[in-house]
C-alpha positions in Angstrom: 3.1 -73.1 -2.1 2.0 -69.7 -3.3 0.5 -67.8 -0.3 -1.3 -64.7 -1.6 -2.2 -63.4 1.8 -0.6 -60.2 3.0 -0.6 -60.7 6.8 3.1 -59.8 7.3 3.1 -56.5 5.4 5.3 -58.0 2.6 4.3 -58.3 -1.0 2.6 -61.4 -2.1 4.8 -64.2 -3.5 3.5 -64.0 -7.0 4.6 -60.4 -7.3 8.2 -61.5 -6.3 8.1 -64.2 -9.0 6.8 -61.7 -11.6 9.3 -59.0 -10.7 12.1 -61.5 -10.7 11.1 -62.7 -14.1 10.9 -59.2 -15.4 14.3 -58.2 -14.0 15.8 -61.4 -15.5 14.1 -60.5 -18.8 15.9 -57.1 -18.6 19.1 -58.9 -17.9 18.6 -61.0 -21.0 17.8 -58.0 -23.1 20.9 -56.3 -21.9 23.0 -59.3 -22.8 21.4 -59.6 -26.3 21.9 -55.9 -27.0 25.5 -56.1 -25.8 26.1 -58.9 -28.3 24.4 -57.0 -31.1 25.9 -57.6 -34.5 25.3 -56.0 -37.8 22.5 -58.5 -38.5 19.6 -58.7 -36.1 17.7 -62.1 -35.7 14.3 -61.5 -34.1 13.7 -65.2 -33.4 17.0 -65.6 -31.6 16.4 -62.4 -29.6 12.9 -63.5 -28.5 14.0 -67.0 -27.6 16.9 -65.8 -25.5 14.8 -63.3 -23.6 12.1 -65.9 -23.0 14.9 -68.2 -21.6 16.1 -65.3 -19.4 12.6 -64.8 -18.1 12.2 -68.5 -17.4 15.5 -68.7 -15.6 14.5 -65.7 -13.4 11.2 -67.3 -12.5 12.8 -70.6 -11.7 15.4 -68.9 -9.5 12.8 -67.0 -7.6 10.8 -70.2 -7.0 13.9 -71.8 -5.6 14.6 -68.9 -3.3 11.0 -68.1 -2.4 11.5 -68.4 1.4 14.7 -66.3 1.4 14.1 -63.2 3.6 16.0 -60.6 1.5 13.8 -60.2 -1.6 16.1 -57.6 -3.2 18.9 -60.1 -3.2 16.5 -62.6 -4.8 15.7 -60.1 -7.6 19.3 -59.2 -8.1 20.2 -62.9 -8.4 17.3 -63.2 -10.9 18.8 -60.4 -13.0 22.1 -62.2 -13.0 20.4 -65.4 -14.0 18.7 -63.6 -16.8 22.1 -62.3 -17.9 23.5 -65.8 -17.8 20.5 -67.3 -19.6 20.7 -70.9 -20.5 24.1 -71.3 -18.8 22.5 -70.9 -15.4 19.8 -73.5 -16.2 22.5 -75.9 -17.3 24.5 -75.3 -14.2 21.4 -75.8 -11.9 20.5 -79.0 -13.9 24.1 -80.3 -13.3 23.9 -79.6 -9.6 20.5 -81.2 -9.4 21.6 -84.3 -11.3 24.7 -84.6 -9.0 22.5 -84.4 -5.9 20.1 -87.0 -7.2 22.9 -89.4 -8.1 24.4 -88.9 -4.6 21.1 -89.6 -3.0 20.5 -92.6 -5.2 24.0 -94.1 -4.6 23.6 -93.8 -0.9 20.2 -95.5 -1.1 21.7 -98.3 -3.2 24.6 -98.6 -0.8 22.2 -99.0 2.1 20.2 -101.6 0.2 23.3 -103.6 -0.6 24.3 -103.5 3.1 20.8 -104.6 4.2 21.0 -107.5 1.7 24.4 -108.6 2.9 23.3 -108.4 6.5 20.2 -110.5 5.7 22.4 -113.1 4.0 24.6 -113.3 7.1 21.6 -113.7 9.3 20.2 -116.3 7.0 23.5 -118.3 7.0 23.7 -118.0 10.8 20.1 -119.4 11.1 21.0 -122.2 8.8 24.0 -123.1 10.9 21.8 -123.1 14.0 19.3 -125.4 12.4 22.0 -127.8 11.2 23.4 -128.2 14.8 
């Protein structure tokens, strides 16, 4: 998955992932500083920028094969700004996709069982005659 060779003249993939995480981290810091109140909670600040870093890394892993790396890093910065909301959104999309795939698989299985029952009934009728 991670190809560290530099045959094409482009940066290795791990650098893209690292830079995307750092840009997302900066987006998370910008959001936290814009929401700055009179009281500062270091634990909340650190947890939110960690979440921002994580969301940027996840986004860059999803878009790893995308040709325009600057767009990937820009999207990583936006995902860092969104923080946990982007992770919830991607989770919702992933769950909907998995439910759709599962429902189609179950639908095919039901159709196969119904067809097998029809064939079985037809075979019984032939044997009775």
